[in-house]
C-alpha positions in Angstrom: 93.5 133.1 152.3 95.1 133.1 148.9 95.8 129.3 149.0 92.1 128.6 149.9 91.0 130.7 147.0 93.4 128.9 144.7 92.1 125.5 145.9 88.5 126.6 145.4 89.3 127.8 141.9 91.0 124.6 141.0 88.1 122.6 142.5 85.6 124.6 140.5 87.6 124.2 137.3 87.8 120.5 137.8 84.1 120.3 138.4 83.5 122.4 135.3 85.8 120.1 133.3 83.9 117.0 134.5 80.6 118.7 133.6 81.9 119.5 130.1 83.1 115.9 129.7 79.7 114.6 130.8 77.9 116.9 128.5 80.1 115.8 125.6 79.3 112.2 126.4 75.5 112.9 126.7 75.6 114.8 123.4 76.9 111.7 121.6 74.2 110.4 119.1 72.4 107.2 120.0 72.7 104.0 118.0 69.3 104.7 116.3 70.6 108.0 114.8 70.6 107.8 111.0 74.2 109.3 110.8 75.4 106.6 113.1 73.7 103.9 111.1 75.1 105.4 107.9 78.7 105.3 109.3 78.2 101.8 110.5 76.9 100.7 107.1 79.9 102.4 105.4 82.3 100.6 107.8 80.6 97.2 107.1 80.8 97.9 103.4 84.5 98.7 103.6 85.2 95.6 105.7 83.3 93.5 103.1 85.3 95.0 100.2 88.5 94.4 102.1 87.6 90.8 102.8 86.8 90.3 99.1 90.1 91.8 98.1 92.0 89.6 100.5 90.1 86.5 99.2 90.9 87.5 95.6 94.6 88.0 96.5 94.7 84.6 98.3 93.1 83.0 95.2 95.7 84.6 93.0 98.5 83.3 95.3 97.0 79.8 95.3 96.8 79.9 91.5 100.4 81.1 91.2 101.6 78.3 93.6 99.7 75.7 91.5 101.3 77.1 88.3 104.7 77.1 89.8 104.3 73.5 91.0 103.1 72.5 87.5 106.1 74.2 85.9 108.4 72.5 88.4 106.9 69.1 87.4 107.3 69.9 83.7 110.9 71.0 84.3 111.7 67.8 86.3 110.2 65.6 83.6 112.2 67.5 80.9 115.4 67.1 83.0 114.7 63.4 83.4 114.1 63.0 79.7 117.3 64.8 78.9 119.3 62.7 81.4 117.9 59.6 79.8 118.8 60.8 76.3 122.3 61.7 77.5 122.7 58.2 79.0 121.6 56.6 75.7 124.0 58.9 73.8 126.9 58.1 76.2 126.2 54.3 75.8 126.1 54.7 72.0 129.4 56.6 72.1 131.0 54.0 74.4 129.8 51.2 72.1 131.2 53.1 69.0 134.6 53.5 70.8 134.6 49.8 71.7 133.7 48.8 68.2 136.4 51.0 66.8 139.0 49.4 69.2 137.8 46.0 68.2 137.9 46.8 64.5 141.5 48.3 64.9 142.6 45.2 66.7 141.1 43.0 64.0 142.9 45.1 61.3 146.3 44.7 63.1 146.1 40.9 63.2 
């Protein structure tokens, strides 16, 4: 008889656990409860604030990308200008060397 009693006890405990779970579910406040509405409003407010922060961060990133692109354009233009100036200076140096060789040849004759 001991096993039958143990089975009966386990069955009663299981039924009691199910009943407690059901009571816990029934005790849950409804959607019309002010506390539930307050929590829902707080969650919505937090979600809206998070979305605003994310939008602001994305705007900052976009602005940083635009500034980086502008700085890159300026740097490329400056590099091009410096390359052009170097080419002009190299041409002037070559011309000066050529003129010096020509003048030296004239002086030798």
